[in-house]
C-alpha positions in Angstrom: 0.0 0.0 0.0 1.4 3.4 -1.0 0.8 6.4 1.1 -0.4 9.6 -0.6 2.5 12.0 -1.0 2.3 15.4 0.7 3.1 18.2 -1.6 6.4 19.9 -0.8 6.5 23.6 -0.2 8.9 25.3 -2.5 11.9 26.9 -0.9 11.6 30.0 -3.0 8.8 31.8 -4.9 9.2 32.4 -8.6 10.3 35.9 -7.9 13.2 34.5 -5.8 11.9 35.3 -2.3 12.4 32.6 0.3 9.2 30.9 1.5 9.0 31.0 5.3 8.8 27.5 6.9 5.3 26.2 7.3 6.3 23.9 10.2 9.3 23.7 12.5 10.7 25.6 15.4 9.6 29.0 16.5 13.1 30.3 15.8 13.1 29.0 12.2 9.7 30.5 11.6 10.6 33.9 13.0 13.8 34.1 11.0 12.1 32.8 7.9 9.4 35.5 8.0 12.0 38.1 8.6 14.0 36.9 5.6 10.9 36.9 3.5 10.1 40.5 4.4 13.7 41.5 3.8 13.6 39.9 0.3 10.3 41.7 -0.4 11.9 45.1 0.2 14.7 44.2 -2.1 12.1 43.0 -4.7 10.3 46.3 -4.5 13.6 48.0 -5.6 14.5 45.6 -8.4 14.8 47.1 -11.8 14.7 50.7 -10.7 17.4 53.3 -11.2 18.7 55.9 -8.7 16.3 58.6 -9.9 13.3 56.3 -9.5 14.1 55.2 -6.0 14.3 58.9 -5.0 10.7 59.6 -6.1 8.5 60.5 -3.2 5.1 58.8 -2.7 2.7 61.8 -2.6 2.8 65.2 -1.0 3.2 66.1 1.7 5.2 62.8 2.3 8.9 62.8 1.3 9.1 59.0 1.8 11.1 57.2 -0.9 12.2 53.6 -1.6 15.8 54.7 -1.2 14.9 56.2 2.2 13.2 53.0 3.2 16.3 50.9 2.4 18.4 53.3 4.4 15.9 53.4 7.3 15.8 49.6 7.5 19.6 49.4 7.6 19.4 51.7 10.6 16.7 49.5 12.1 18.8 46.4 11.7 21.8 48.1 13.2 19.9 49.5 16.1 18.1 46.3 17.2 20.9 43.8 16.7 24.0 45.8 17.5 22.9 48.5 19.9 20.0 46.7 21.7 20.8 43.0 21.7 24.7 43.2 21.6 25.0 46.4 23.7 27.5 47.9 21.2 28.0 51.7 21.0 27.8 52.2 17.2 26.8 55.4 15.4 24.0 55.6 12.9 25.0 54.1 9.5 24.0 57.1 7.5 24.8 59.9 10.0 21.3 60.4 11.4 19.1 58.0 13.3 16.2 57.5 11.0 18.1 56.8 7.7 15.5 58.7 5.6 17.7 61.6 4.6 19.0 61.2 1.1 22.6 62.0 0.2 23.0 63.1 -3.5 26.1 60.9 -3.8 24.5 57.7 -2.5 22.6 55.6 -4.9 20.5 52.4 -4.5 23.4 49.9 -4.9 25.4 51.6 -2.2 22.4 51.7 0.2 21.5 48.1 -0.5 25.2 47.1 0.1 25.1 48.8 3.6 21.7 47.2 4.3 23.0 43.8 3.4 26.0 44.2 5.6 23.8 45.2 8.5 21.7 42.1 7.9 24.8 39.9 7.9 26.1 41.5 11.1 22.7 41.0 12.8 22.8 37.3 11.8 26.3 37.0 13.3 25.1 38.6 16.6 22.0 36.4 16.7 24.0 33.1 16.2 24.0 31.2 19.5 21.5 33.4 21.2 18.3 31.9 22.6 14.9 33.5 21.9 14.7 34.3 25.6 18.1 36.1 25.7 17.7 39.8 26.3 19.1 43.2 25.5 18.1 46.7 26.5 16.5 49.5 24.5 18.9 52.4 24.1 16.6 55.2 22.9 14.0 57.4 24.6 11.3 57.0 25.7 12.1 53.4 26.7 15.8 53.6 27.5 16.9 50.6 29.6 13.7 48.5 29.1 14.7 44.8 28.7 13.6 43.1 25.5 14.0 39.5 24.4 15.5 38.2 21.1 11.9 36.9 20.4 10.4 40.4 20.8 13.1 41.9 18.6 12.4 39.4 15.8 8.7 39.9 16.0 9.2 43.7 16.0 11.4 43.5 12.9 8.9 41.4 11.1 6.1 43.9 11.8 8.5 46.8 10.9 9.4 45.3 7.6 5.7 44.3 6.9 4.5 47.9 7.5 7.3 49.5 5.4 6.8 46.9 2.6 3.2 48.3 2.4 4.7 51.7 1.9 7.1 50.2 -0.7 4.1 48.8 -2.5 2.6 52.2 -2.9 5.9 53.8 -3.8 6.6 51.2 -6.5 3.1 51.5 -8.0 3.5 55.3 -8.2 7.0 55.0 -9.8 6.1 52.6 -12.6 2.8 50.9 -12.0 4.2 47.6 -10.8 1.9 46.0 -8.2 1.8 42.8 -6.2 4.3 40.9 -4.1 
């Protein structure tokens, strides 16, 4: 008697984004969802030039895709290096939000910094338990203890929210929707 085969979940979507695990450990699921959202941000920037990623969504907002990439590099640095590892590191782009655009910095440079921040975060997470803690370093919650689990959940929601912004920006730039 042969058992019916269970369909396998693909490891990547046709657009190249990793599929988060459908089963497994909490850690694998949290990291999988974070990687999915990171890849979604990168997908939203794919195929655009430096002028396009500098286009704002709609007045009065000055939000841009380039600003989002820079902001999320700052977010990665803040939560993994400053909060969880307790390192005293300055902002990547010279100001805390990352939204300010430098005329000399294009998308590839910003993506390179963002990817390095992701890699550094992964290094700092290695060997840490979800229950391990760090301390928030910025007002108004300076000194509040947070777990690795909380940080991963927060980053998933931060990326998901900003990927919604990226959807709107991309549609405004060239009409591309979805993903």
